[in-house]
C-alpha positions as CSV (number, residue, x, y, z in Angstrom):
1,X,24.9,-1.8,-15.9
2,X,24.1,-5.0,-14.1
3,X,21.9,-4.5,-11.0
4,X,22.0,-7.1,-8.2
5,X,20.2,-7.3,-4.8
6,X,22.5,-6.5,-2.0
7,X,22.4,-6.8,1.8
8,X,20.1,-4.2,3.1
9,X,19.9,-5.0,6.9
10,X,21.7,-7.3,9.2
11,X,20.4,-9.2,12.2
12,X,23.0,-8.8,14.9
13,X,23.4,-11.1,17.9
14,X,25.6,-9.9,20.7
15,X,27.2,-7.4,18.4
16,X,28.0,-9.9,15.6
17,X,26.2,-10.6,12.3
18,X,24.0,-13.6,12.5
19,X,21.7,-13.2,9.5
20,X,21.3,-10.9,6.5
21,X,18.3,-9.6,4.6
22,X,18.7,-8.5,1.0
23,X,16.6,-5.9,-0.7
24,X,16.1,-3.1,-3.1
25,X,15.0,0.5,-3.2
26,X,14.0,2.6,-6.3
27,X,12.7,6.1,-6.8
28,X,11.3,7.2,-10.2
29,X,9.9,10.5,-11.4
30,X,6.8,11.0,-13.6
31,X,8.9,10.9,-16.9
32,X,10.4,7.6,-16.0
33,X,13.8,8.8,-14.8
34,X,15.3,6.7,-12.1
35,X,16.4,9.3,-9.5
36,X,17.6,7.1,-6.7
37,X,18.2,3.4,-6.2
38,X,19.8,0.6,-4.2
39,X,20.1,-3.1,-5.2
40,X,18.0,-4.2,-8.2
41,X,15.3,-1.9,-9.4
42,X,14.3,-4.3,-12.1
43,X,13.3,-7.2,-9.9
44,X,9.8,-8.4,-10.5
45,X,7.3,-9.0,-7.8
46,X,3.6,-8.4,-6.9
47,X,2.2,-5.1,-5.8
48,X,0.1,-6.8,-3.1
49,X,-1.8,-4.4,-0.9
50,X,0.3,-1.4,-1.9
51,X,-1.9,-1.5,-5.0
52,X,-5.0,-0.5,-3.1
53,X,-4.9,3.2,-4.2
54,X,-4.8,2.0,-7.8
55,X,-7.6,-0.6,-7.3
56,X,-9.9,2.1,-6.0
57,X,-9.6,4.5,-9.0
58,X,-12.5,3.0,-11.1
59,X,-15.0,3.6,-8.3
60,X,-13.6,6.9,-7.1
61,X,-13.5,8.3,-10.6
62,X,-17.2,7.5,-11.3
63,X,-18.7,10.6,-9.7
64,X,-22.2,9.4,-10.2
65,X,-21.5,6.2,-8.3
66,X,-19.8,8.1,-5.4
67,X,-22.7,10.5,-5.2
68,X,-25.3,7.7,-5.4
69,X,-23.9,5.9,-2.4
70,X,-22.9,9.0,-0.5
71,X,-19.6,7.8,1.0
72,X,-18.2,10.2,3.6
73,X,-14.5,10.8,4.0
74,X,-14.0,8.1,6.7
75,X,-15.7,5.5,4.5
76,X,-13.6,6.5,1.6
77,X,-10.4,6.1,3.6
78,X,-11.6,2.7,4.8
79,X,-12.0,1.6,1.2
80,X,-8.3,2.2,0.4
81,X,-7.0,0.8,3.7
82,X,-5.3,-2.3,5.0
83,X,-6.8,-1.6,8.4
84,X,-6.3,-3.2,11.8
85,X,-9.8,-4.4,12.3
86,X,-10.3,-2.3,15.4
87,X,-13.8,-1.6,16.7
88,X,-14.1,1.6,14.7
89,X,-12.8,0.0,11.6
90,X,-15.5,-2.7,11.9
91,X,-18.2,0.0,12.5
92,X,-17.2,1.9,9.4
93,X,-17.4,-1.3,7.5
94,X,-20.9,-1.9,8.7
95,X,-21.8,1.6,7.5
96,X,-20.5,1.0,4.0
97,X,-22.2,-2.4,3.8
98,X,-25.5,-0.7,4.7
99,X,-25.1,1.8,1.9
100,X,-24.2,-0.9,-0.5
101,X,-27.0,-3.2,0.6
102,X,-24.7,-6.1,1.1
103,X,-23.8,-8.6,3.9
104,X,-20.7,-10.4,4.9
105,X,-21.7,-13.3,2.6
106,X,-21.3,-11.0,-0.5
107,X,-17.6,-10.3,0.3
108,X,-14.9,-12.6,-1.0
109,X,-12.0,-11.4,1.2
110,X,-12.3,-14.2,3.7
111,X,-11.9,-14.0,7.5
112,X,-9.0,-13.6,9.8
113,X,-8.6,-12.2,13.3
114,X,-8.1,-8.4,13.5
115,X,-4.5,-7.4,13.0
116,X,-4.8,-5.4,16.2
117,X,-4.1,-8.0,18.9
118,X,-6.0,-6.0,21.6
119,X,-9.2,-6.1,19.6
120,X,-8.6,-9.8,18.6
121,X,-8.1,-10.8,22.3
122,X,-11.1,-8.8,23.4
123,X,-13.3,-10.5,20.8
124,X,-12.0,-14.0,21.8
125,X,-12.7,-13.1,25.4
126,X,-16.3,-12.1,24.5
127,X,-16.8,-15.2,22.3
128,X,-17.4,-12.9,19.4
129,X,-17.0,-14.5,16.0
130,X,-14.4,-13.0,13.6
131,X,-16.1,-11.9,10.4
132,X,-15.1,-10.5,7.0
133,X,-15.2,-7.0,8.6
134,X,-12.1,-8.0,10.7
135,X,-10.2,-8.7,7.5
136,X,-7.7,-5.9,6.7
137,X,-8.8,-5.9,3.0
138,X,-12.6,-5.7,3.6
139,X,-12.8,-2.0,2.6
140,X,-10.8,-2.8,-0.6
141,X,-13.5,-5.4,-1.5
142,X,-16.3,-2.9,-0.9
143,X,-14.8,-0.4,-3.2
144,X,-14.9,-3.0,-6.0
145,X,-18.5,-4.1,-5.1
146,X,-19.7,-0.4,-5.1
147,X,-19.0,0.3,-8.8
148,X,-19.9,-3.3,-9.8
149,X,-23.4,-2.9,-8.2
150,X,-23.8,0.6,-9.6
151,X,-22.9,-0.5,-13.2
152,X,-24.9,-3.7,-12.9
153,X,-21.8,-5.8,-13.5
154,X,-22.7,-8.4,-10.9
155,X,-20.8,-9.2,-7.7
156,X,-20.8,-12.9,-7.7
157,X,-17.4,-13.0,-9.4
158,X,-16.0,-9.4,-8.8
159,X,-12.5,-10.7,-7.9
160,X,-12.2,-12.7,-11.2
161,X,-9.5,-11.1,-13.4
162,X,-11.9,-11.0,-16.3
163,X,-14.7,-9.2,-14.4
164,X,-15.3,-5.7,-15.8
165,X,-14.1,-4.0,-12.6
166,X,-10.8,-5.8,-12.6
167,X,-10.4,-5.0,-16.3
168,X,-10.8,-1.3,-15.5
169,X,-8.1,-1.6,-12.8
170,X,-5.8,-3.3,-15.3
171,X,-6.2,-0.4,-17.8
172,X,-5.1,2.1,-15.1
173,X,-2.1,0.0,-14.1
174,X,-1.1,-0.2,-17.8
175,X,-1.5,3.6,-18.2
176,X,0.6,4.3,-15.1
177,X,3.4,1.7,-15.7
178,X,3.6,2.1,-19.5
179,X,3.4,-1.7,-19.7
180,X,0.8,-3.1,-22.2
181,X,-2.0,-5.0,-20.5
182,X,-1.1,-8.3,-22.2
183,X,2.4,-8.2,-20.6
184,X,1.2,-7.5,-17.0
185,X,1.3,-10.7,-14.9
186,X,-1.7,-11.3,-12.7
187,X,-1.9,-13.3,-9.5
188,X,-4.3,-13.6,-6.6
189,X,-3.7,-11.7,-3.4
190,X,-4.3,-13.3,0.0
191,X,-7.8,-11.8,-0.1
192,X,-8.5,-13.3,-3.6
193,X,-8.4,-10.0,-5.4
194,X,-6.3,-9.8,-8.5
195,X,-2.8,-8.4,-8.0
196,X,-0.3,-7.3,-10.6
197,X,3.3,-8.4,-11.3
198,X,5.7,-5.7,-12.3
199,X,9.3,-4.6,-11.8
200,X,10.0,-2.4,-8.8
201,X,10.9,0.4,-11.3
202,X,7.5,0.0,-13.0
203,X,5.7,0.1,-9.6
204,X,7.6,3.3,-8.6
205,X,6.6,4.8,-11.9
206,X,2.9,4.0,-11.2
207,X,3.0,5.9,-8.0
208,X,5.1,8.8,-9.4
209,X,2.2,9.3,-11.9
210,X,-0.5,8.7,-9.4
211,X,1.2,11.4,-7.2
212,X,1.2,14.0,-10.0
213,X,-2.1,13.2,-11.7
214,X,-2.6,16.5,-13.5
215,X,0.2,15.4,-15.9
216,X,-1.6,12.2,-16.9
217,X,-3.0,14.1,-19.9
218,X,0.5,13.9,-21.4
219,X,0.4,10.1,-21.6
220,X,-0.9,7.9,-24.4
221,X,-4.4,6.7,-23.5
222,X,-5.2,3.7,-25.7
223,X,-8.1,2.6,-23.5
224,X,-9.8,6.0,-23.5
225,X,-9.8,6.2,-19.7
226,X,-11.6,9.2,-18.2
227,X,-8.5,11.1,-17.3
228,X,-10.2,14.3,-16.0
229,X,-12.3,12.3,-13.5
230,X,-9.3,10.1,-12.7
231,X,-7.3,13.1,-11.7
232,X,-10.0,14.1,-9.3
233,X,-10.1,10.6,-7.9
234,X,-6.4,10.4,-7.3
235,X,-6.3,13.7,-5.5
236,X,-9.3,12.6,-3.4
237,X,-7.6,9.3,-2.5
238,X,-4.4,11.1,-1.4
239,X,-6.5,13.6,0.6
240,X,-8.3,10.7,2.3
241,X,-5.0,9.1,3.3
242,X,-3.9,12.3,5.0
243,X,-7.3,13.1,6.5
244,X,-7.7,9.7,8.3
245,X,-4.3,8.0,8.7
246,X,-5.7,6.0,11.7
247,X,-8.2,4.4,9.3
248,X,-5.6,3.5,6.8
249,X,-3.8,1.4,9.4
250,X,-4.5,1.8,13.1
251,X,-2.9,1.3,16.4
252,X,0.9,0.8,16.3
253,X,1.0,0.9,12.5
254,X,3.9,2.7,10.8
255,X,1.7,3.7,7.8
256,X,-0.6,5.6,10.1
257,X,2.4,7.5,11.6
258,X,3.9,8.3,8.2
259,X,0.6,9.4,6.5
260,X,0.1,11.8,9.4
261,X,3.7,13.1,9.1
262,X,3.6,13.2,5.3
263,X,0.3,15.2,5.0
264,X,0.5,17.3,1.8
265,X,4.0,15.9,0.9
266,X,3.8,12.1,0.6
267,X,1.5,9.2,1.3
268,X,2.5,5.6,2.0
269,X,1.0,2.1,1.7
270,X,2.5,-1.2,2.8
271,X,2.0,-4.5,1.0
272,X,2.5,-8.2,1.8
273,X,6.0,-9.8,1.6
274,X,7.7,-6.7,2.9
275,X,6.8,-4.2,0.1
276,X,6.4,-0.5,0.9
277,X,5.2,2.2,-1.5
278,X,5.6,5.9,-1.1
279,X,4.0,8.5,-3.4
280,X,5.9,11.8,-3.1
281,X,3.2,14.2,-4.2
282,X,5.1,17.4,-3.9
283,X,7.8,16.1,-6.3
284,X,5.9,13.7,-8.5
285,X,8.1,10.8,-7.5
286,X,7.3,7.2,-6.7
287,X,9.3,5.2,-4.2
288,X,9.3,1.4,-3.7
289,X,11.1,-0.5,-1.0
290,X,11.3,-4.3,-1.1
291,X,12.9,-6.9,1.2
292,X,13.8,-9.8,-1.1
293,X,12.9,-12.7,1.2
294,X,9.6,-11.2,2.3
295,X,10.8,-10.6,5.9
296,X,8.3,-13.2,7.3
297,X,8.8,-12.0,10.9
298,X,8.5,-8.3,9.7
299,X,11.8,-7.6,11.5
300,X,13.5,-5.2,9.1
301,X,11.0,-3.9,6.5
302,X,9.9,-0.9,8.6
303,X,13.5,0.0,9.6
304,X,14.6,-0.1,6.0
305,X,11.6,2.2,4.9
306,X,12.4,4.7,7.7
307,X,16.1,4.6,6.9
308,X,15.2,5.2,3.2
309,X,13.1,8.3,4.1
310,X,16.0,9.6,6.3
311,X,18.6,9.1,3.6
312,X,16.4,10.8,0.9
313,X,15.6,13.6,3.4
314,X,11.9,13.0,3.0
315,X,11.4,13.3,6.8
316,X,13.1,15.9,9.1
317,X,15.3,15.0,12.0
318,X,12.4,16.0,14.3
319,X,10.0,13.7,12.5
320,X,12.6,10.9,12.7
321,X,12.9,11.3,16.5
322,X,9.1,11.2,16.8
323,X,9.1,7.8,14.9
324,X,11.9,6.4,17.0
325,X,10.0,7.2,20.2
326,X,7.5,4.5,19.2
327,X,10.4,1.9,19.7
328,X,8.7,-0.7,17.5
329,X,9.3,0.5,13.9
330,X,13.0,1.6,13.7
331,X,15.5,-1.0,14.9
332,X,12.8,-2.8,16.9
333,X,13.4,-4.8,20.1
334,X,13.5,-8.4,18.9
335,X,13.8,-9.9,22.4
336,X,10.1,-11.1,22.4
337,X,10.6,-13.2,19.3
338,X,11.6,-16.8,19.6
339,X,15.3,-16.8,19.9
340,X,15.3,-13.1,19.7
341,X,17.1,-12.3,22.9
342,X,20.4,-10.4,22.3
343,X,19.4,-9.7,18.7
344,X,19.1,-6.3,17.0
345,X,18.5,-4.8,13.5
346,X,21.1,-2.9,11.7
347,X,20.4,-1.2,8.3
348,X,23.5,-1.5,6.1
349,X,22.7,0.3,2.8
350,X,23.4,3.6,1.2
351,X,21.0,4.8,-1.5
352,X,22.6,6.1,-4.8
353,X,21.1,9.5,-5.6
354,X,21.1,10.1,-9.4
355,X,21.0,13.3,-11.4
356,X,17.5,14.7,-11.0
357,X,16.9,13.8,-7.4
358,X,15.7,17.0,-5.6
């Protein structure tokens, strides 16, 4: 069968189609069976920040390291987040830095204003400088620094793909995806951390296996990864997503709402260029949603994710109504965007459910 990307959402102006976004959706179970799809599940792209749960496994699975630094649940959630940079996010970051014995200068994520515009405006008004702790990936960098310091690997080049920490991440990505390490493309994310290049199908498979970690013992393990400790790490990461959804994202973030709703059922993480990941823990299924053009204005990505969850019956009608009350995630008001007046978002796809979808 030939798979092609198809229109996934229209931008309507005065009731008529003005623009179209194309995209793809794929759901895969632990055994690699594609159980639902739309568009092209074999399109390749980067995992971007949706990879953060995978990138944290080497540190989380080293129990001696975690015990040595004594991270609490809020700090653990911070280290797998793409947070808003709100005041409490920055405070948690300072706490982790203190435990690690590092400063902003040791972090290679760079600096940008907090994603939360209220915090950013407040800091500007107070003439407060933006720092690495405002960066949405700051916690992700600290989780890499933690094991690197504990193991004595050095932190001057911890984002280099050849660094021991990044090599450990690559091993786990290979295990989950079934793709040999030599065949996995590697790029640099916006925060300078390595990010991996896979098909959407392979990404979904990664999170299917992450979501059902007790079955990892069934997979070939050529790199002799510590599966027993890895299983504990993955369960802890999912638990941290559900325990502190406000830390994972923050004010007005869909990922925060969905991780709160999905507690015990599914967890979700967004990535750059309009990529969304959902790990469906109670089914052992991974789900990837991708808008082909990257949705630079972030107009349709959240609507498409929510529509996907509705079509696959992963959220209830009551939960759907709760999300719609926010009025910014599903079919958002585009009037405040340049030229946005009279525009609206209309999802136009129907997911194909295959044999095996529960």
